[in-house]
C-alpha positions in Angstrom: -91.6 56.1 96.7 -90.4 57.8 93.6 -88.9 61.3 93.7 -89.3 63.4 90.5 -87.1 66.3 89.9 -88.2 68.7 87.2 -85.7 70.5 85.0 -87.4 73.7 86.0 -86.1 73.2 89.6 -82.9 71.4 88.9 -81.3 73.8 86.4 -81.8 77.0 88.4 -80.5 75.1 91.6 -77.5 73.8 89.8 -76.8 77.2 88.3 -77.1 78.9 91.7 -74.5 76.4 93.2 -72.1 76.9 90.3 -72.3 80.7 90.6 -72.0 80.7 94.3 -75.3 82.4 94.9 -76.0 82.2 98.6 -72.4 81.6 99.4 -70.7 84.0 101.9 -68.6 86.7 100.3 -65.5 85.5 102.1 -65.0 83.0 99.3 -63.7 85.8 97.1 -60.7 86.3 99.4 -60.9 90.1 99.2 -62.5 90.5 102.6 -59.7 88.6 104.3 -57.1 90.7 102.6 -58.8 93.9 103.8 -59.0 92.5 107.3 -55.3 91.7 107.2 -54.4 95.1 105.9 -56.5 96.8 108.5 -54.9 94.7 111.2 -51.4 95.6 109.9 -52.2 99.3 109.9 -53.6 99.2 113.5 -50.6 97.1 114.6 -48.1 99.6 113.1 -49.8 102.6 114.8 -50.3 100.8 118.1 -54.1 101.2 118.0 -54.8 98.6 120.7 -58.6 99.3 121.0 -58.9 98.9 117.2 -57.0 95.6 117.3 -59.1 94.4 120.3 -62.3 95.1 118.3 -61.0 92.5 115.8 -60.5 89.7 118.3 -62.8 86.7 118.4 -65.3 86.7 121.2 -64.3 83.1 121.9 -60.8 84.1 122.7 -57.4 84.7 121.1 -54.3 82.4 121.4 -51.3 84.7 122.0 -47.6 84.1 121.7 -45.0 86.8 122.1 -41.8 85.5 120.4 -40.8 82.5 122.5 -43.4 83.2 125.3 -46.8 81.5 124.6 -49.6 82.9 126.8 -52.3 80.5 125.5 -55.9 81.4 124.9 -57.0 84.8 126.4 -60.3 86.6 126.5 -60.5 89.6 124.1 -60.0 92.0 127.0 -56.9 90.1 128.4 -55.5 89.8 124.9 -55.9 93.6 124.4 -54.1 94.2 127.7 -51.3 91.9 126.6 -51.0 93.6 123.2 -50.8 97.0 125.0 -48.0 95.7 127.3 -46.1 94.2 124.4 -46.3 97.3 122.2 -45.8 99.7 125.1 -42.1 100.1 124.8 -41.9 99.7 121.0 -42.2 102.2 118.2 -43.6 100.8 115.0 -41.9 101.8 111.8 -44.0 99.8 109.4 -46.2 96.8 109.1 -46.8 95.2 105.6 -48.9 92.2 104.8 -46.6 89.7 103.1 -49.0 86.8 102.7 -52.8 86.1 103.0 -54.5 82.8 102.5 -57.9 81.3 103.2 -57.8 77.7 104.3 -61.5 76.9 104.2 -63.5 75.1 106.9 -66.7 75.9 108.7 -66.5 78.5 109.9 -64.1 79.8 107.3 -60.5 80.3 108.4 -57.6 82.1 107.0 -54.3 83.6 108.0 -52.0 86.5 107.3 -48.3 87.0 107.7 -47.2 90.6 108.4 -43.7 91.9 108.1 -43.3 94.3 111.1 -40.4 96.7 111.5 -40.1 98.3 114.9 -37.6 99.5 117.5 -37.4 99.7 121.2 -38.0 103.2 122.4 -34.7 105.0 122.8 -32.9 102.6 120.4 -32.2 103.7 116.8 -31.9 100.2 115.3 -35.0 98.7 113.6 -35.8 95.1 114.1 -37.9 93.1 111.6 -40.2 90.4 112.8 -43.1 88.3 111.4 -46.5 88.7 112.9 -48.7 85.7 112.2 -52.4 86.3 112.5 -55.0 83.5 112.2 -58.5 84.6 111.4 -61.9 82.9 111.7 -65.1 84.2 110.0 -67.8 84.9 112.6 -70.6 87.3 112.8 -70.0 88.3 109.1 -66.5 89.5 109.9 -63.0 88.1 109.9 -62.0 87.9 113.6 -58.5 87.3 115.1 -58.3 83.9 116.7 -54.5 83.7 117.1 -51.7 86.2 117.2 -48.0 85.3 117.2 -45.0 87.5 117.0 -42.3 85.1 115.8 -38.8 85.4 117.3 -36.3 87.3 115.3 -34.1 85.0 113.2 -30.4 85.8 112.6 -29.1 85.1 109.1 
């Protein structure tokens, strides 16, 4: 059986693939940057319900410094964030790196430089918050959240 492909079909199809027509907008990288910036803002202000709304429905792997908690449901992850941030005052959170790593579904990550202090203490502490995202339901969702231990120079 011979298959004939006409130029009228092949050229528009090739052009559509080359231009990314039909590809999800996540390929542009801007949406992940916006998701990371929104997460950083909510993290800095302690907006736990806003953070929880960003969590993947399939769960979030959580690690607080050297204490890994494993995969938690969005509700348990939110409760854990609330507990972790409960005695801290956020001074600032700034996205320092964002990168898409591809895959299906699309995945990416952000590193956030977070300055905070324990309530009642005047000294700020700087930590890195690592956030892994997965693209599901047309949104970047948090699949992993790690606050890395403070490193001494």
